[in-house]
N, C-alpha and C positions, 0 to 999 in steps of 0.2 A: 282437732278440727280447727278450720279457720273460722274467724268471726268476719263480719262484713267489712270492717275497717281493713283487715289484713287481706281479704279477697279483693277489694277495690284497689288497694295498693299494688297487689300482684297484677291485676288487669291493666293498670297504668304502666307499670314497669315492663309488661310484655310488649308495648309499643316501642320501647327502646332496647330491649334485649331479649334474648331467648330465655324462657323459664326452664328450670331443670325438671326432670322428670317428676320428682317428689313435688315440686310447686305446682306443675300442671295437673297432677293427680289430685292434690289437695283443693286446688281451685275447682275442678270439675265436681268433686264430691260435694263441695259446698254449694255450687250452682245448682246441683241436682235438688237440693233442699231449700234454696233461697230464690224465690222469685224476683225479689228486689235486685238481688245482684245479676241475675239473668237479664233483667231490664236494663240495668246499668251497662252491661257489656253490649247490648244492642244499641243503646243510646250512644256509646263511644263509637262504634262502627258507623252509625249514621253521621256522626259529627265529623269523623274522618273523612267519609265519602263526600259530604257537603264541602268540606275544606279544600279537598283536592280537586272538586269540580269548580269551585270559586277560583282557585289559583290557576287552573287550566284557562279558565275564561278570561281571567285577567291578562295572562300571557298572550292569549289570542288577541286581546284587545290592543295591547302594546305592539303587536306586529303590523297593525293597520295604520 
């Protein structure tokens, strides 16, 4: 079973590459039992969404 350090590493890596079936299953099993890692993944998603919105807004500003 993954520890939190390995789980967060895999969550970060999943932004750059696809995870293997074993990695995805291990990560999901860990997240089922670890609320901290579930929150971390949600926070990563929020940061990603805010960053994309910022970049999109900046691009629109540059067009004006």
